[in-house]
N, C-alpha and C positions, 0 to 999 in steps of 0.2 A: 671185242668190239666195244663193250661198255667202257673199258679203260681208255680206248682211243678217243671216244666221244668226250669223256670227262677231261682228258688231257687237252683237247681242242678248246673246250669251254674255259678251262683254267688258264690256258695261254692267253686268250682274249682278256680274261680278268687281270692277269699279271700286267699286260700292257696298259690297260686303263688305270690300274691301281698304282703303277710305277710313278705316275706324275705326282701323286700325293706322297709316296714314300721318298722318292729322290729329293723332292722339295724340302724334306725335313733334314737332309744332310746327315742322316744317321745310318752308318753301315751296321748291319746285324752281325755281331761278333760274339761268340760264346767266350772268347778269351779276354773279354773286357774286365773280368773280375781280377785278373792279375796284371794286365797291361793297361793301367788306368790312363796313361798318357794318350791313348787313342781317342778318348772322349774329353779329356781335361788338360788344357795347356799348362795349368798351374802345377801339374805333377812332374814336369821335366826336371831331372836332377835331384828330386827330393830324397832319394835313397843314398845320395852321396857317391854314386857310381855312374859310369858311362854305359849306356845300354843301346844295343841294336836289336830290332825285332822284326819279324815278318809273319804275316798271317795270310793264309790261303784257304778260302771257304767256298764250298759247293753246297748250296741249300736246296732242299726239296728235289733230290736227284730223281731222274727219270721223267720229270715234267719238262716239256718243251718250253724254252724261254726261262728256265729256272734262274734265280738270282745267284750270281757269282761275285765274290769280293776278294780283292788283294790289297793288303796294306803293308807298307814299309815304314818303320819309325826309327828315329835316332834322337837321343836326348843325353845331356850331360850337364853337370853343375859348372858354374863359373865362379869359383871361390872368391876371386879378387873383388867381386862386386855383389857377393851373396845372392847370386842369381842362377838361373838355369836357362838353357836354350835347347831347341829341338826342331825336328823336321818330320812332317807326315806326308807321305805320298800315297794316294788312294786311287784305286780303280774299282768301279762297281757297275754291274750291268743287270737289268731286269727286263726280260723280253727284248724289245728293240730299242730300249732307252739305255744309253751308256753314259756314265759319269766319270770324270777324272779330275782330281785336284791335287794341289801341292800347297802346303801350309808351313810357314816358319813361325816359331813361337819364342816368346821371352817371358820369364816369370821372376819375380823378386821374392826372396825367402826371408822372413822375419822371425828371429828366435824369440820365444816367449818363455816365461817361467814354468809353464805347464805343457810345453810342446813347441811346435813351430807352425807358422802360417805362411802359405805361398799364394801369391796373386799373379795370374798370368793372362796373356793375350796371344792369340795366333791370328795370322793374316796371310792371305794368298789369293790364288785364282782358282775358280771352279768352272769346269767345262762340261756342258751337257750336250749330248748328241742324240738325235733321232735317226735310226738307221733305216731310212725309207726304202732302200733297195731290198731289205729283208722282209718287208710287209707282203702279205698275200691277201688281196681283196677278192671277194666272191666273183666279181665280174672281170677280174684281171686276166691278162694274157702273159704267160711266162715261158721262158726257155732257159737253157744253160748260160746264155750270155746276158740275161737280164729279163726285162719285161715292162709291161705297161699296166698300171693299176686300173686304168679307165675310170679314175675317180678324181674329181677336181680338187679335193682336199688333200689326199695323200700324195706325197712327193716320192718320186723314184730315186731321189738322191739322198745323200747323207746331209742332214741339217745340224749345224753345231752353233752353239752360242757360249759366250764367256760372261762371267760375273765375278766381282770381287767377293771374298768371303772373310768375315771377321768373327772370331769366337773369343769367349772369355771364360775364366774360371777362378774358383777359390779352392784351396786344399789345406786341411788342417790334419796334423798327425802328432801322436805321442806314443809312449811305450805300450799303450793299452788299446787304442783304437785310432782309426783315421776316417775322415769324412770329406767328401768333395762335392761341389756343385758347379755346373758349367752351363753356359748358354751358347748354343749354336746359332750363328747368324744374328749377331746383336742388332745389326741393321740389315734386314733382308733386301737384297738387290734383285732387279730384273735382269735376265740374261739378254745379252746383245745378239739377237739373231738377225738384225737388219730387217729386210722385208721378206725373209725366207718363210716366216709363219703368217704373213699377212697381218691381220689385225689382232692375232692371238698374242697375249702377253704371258710369258712363263716366268714365275718369280720364286725365289727361295722362300722357305718357311722357317720360322723361329721355333726352336726346340729347347727343352730344359732337361738336364740330366743330374740325378743325385746318385752318389755312390757312398756306401758306408761299409766298414769292416771292423770286426772286433777280434783281438788276439788273445787266445786262451792257450797257455802252455800246459798241456796235459802231463808231460814229464819233460826231462832234459832232451829227449829225442823227438818228441811229437808235438807239433803245433797245430791247433785247430783254429780255423778262421771262418766264422759265420759272416756272411756278407749279403748285401742287398744292392740292386741296381734298378733305378726307376727312370724311364724315358717318357717325357711328356711333350706333346705338340698340341696345337689348338684342337685337333680332332681325334687324337689317339693317346692312350696311356698304356704302357707296357711295363711289367715288373719282372725281375729275376731275383730269386731268393734261394739261398742254399748254404752248404757247408763245404769249405775247402780244407785241405790238410797238407802238412809238410813233414816228411820223415828225414831227419838229419840233413836237410838241405839237398838231398839227392833225389828222393822220390816225392812226387807231388800228385795231388788228385782233388776231385771235387764232384759234388752232386748238387744240381740246381734245378729249379722249376721255373720255366718262363710262362707267365700268365697268372691271373688271379681270379678269373671267373669263367663261365662257359663260353663267353664271347672272346676272351683274350688268351685262353690256354693254347699254347703252341707246342711246347716240347719239354721233355725231361733231358737235362744236359749232363752227360757223364764225361769227366775229364781225367786224363792221366798225364803225368810229366816225368821226365827223367833227365838227370845230368850225366850225359854220356862222355863228355870231356870236361875238364876243369873250366868252369865259367860258361859252359855251352849247354843249352837245354833244348829239348824237343817236347812239344805238347801235342796231344791229340784230343779233340773234342767231338763227341758223338751226340747228335741231337735226335732223340727218339720222338717221332711225331706223335702228338696227342690230340691235335685238332681234327676236324672233319676231313682235312686234306690228306690225312695219313693213309687213306684207302687208295690214293693214286700217286704217291711218291715213295721213294726208298730212303727216307730220312735225310739228315744233313751231316756233313763231315767238314772238319776244320783241322788243318795242320799249322802249328806255330813253331817258330824257331826264335831263340833268344841268345844273344852273346853279351857278356858283361866284361868290362874293364874295371878293375877294382879301385879306380881313382878317377877324378875329373880329368878331362883333357886340358882344361885351363885352370891351373891351381897356383896357390901361393904356399910357401913353406909355413905351415901352422898345423896344430893338432887337428886331425880329421874328425869331423862331427858325423856320427852315424845315427840317423833318426830311427830307422827300423832295421836293426842288424839281422833280424830273423830272415829277411828276404834277400840277403846278399849272397848267401851260399847256395 
């Protein structure tokens, strides 16, 4: 009984909280430590190979209205113009708020004496929907065919709005470390809901992301990669810090902590990865809940797939430049 009551309270919390989270345009992905292109358009093609990836996340399982996220990405270098291009398709839902977007990116890569620098932009459309038919008001009347909220504010219909989205990023890499910064929603736009929301304006939020990794070769077969990920919006700050590992390019893993104090601690992240076919990888991320929510959810799970083509799709005949050969196998 206690668990049911807490689930109901948390469901209401998720719906109210989703407006702030979705406005930040930041999907929660534990795999962001190895697939940096999800957050930074400047990363596309930076490893010299073509990459396809997919991420499928179920967060806080057993809570009604739990967050779920699906992300598909494609990126490749364009050698002829020292550039990279890519595509991100995102689906994200928290409670009765659903978000979908598609982004195309372009980045220019500049070779430096001590590494290389990439500068990138992504642009596309962002769609947010409020699933009014799934709401349940205390005074509402419902049946299998639908219902009436008996509330002048809540709509029984699905309400959707569109807004442009523009992101930017910088990425630097050499043989020893890599670092990237990105800005989500360079110019925040309001969603076009028409008169569906009355006088309510729903607008995107600007967010900043920092990612850094250091490469330490323990021996010829083992690579250790300490890394940090920081997400900052006007009202929220979240960190992930930990250690990843690679054994002969076949087995991969990592252990990370999300949060930095008693207010932000969320989970311990355990990752494992395996190359089961040449150039084809599967990853599993398990988020062990550490926050107060851990008493009412069954942790979080994420499955990721990655496929690599060992060369750019658009290339010229010249010697191939490999910036980070450790991550290509």
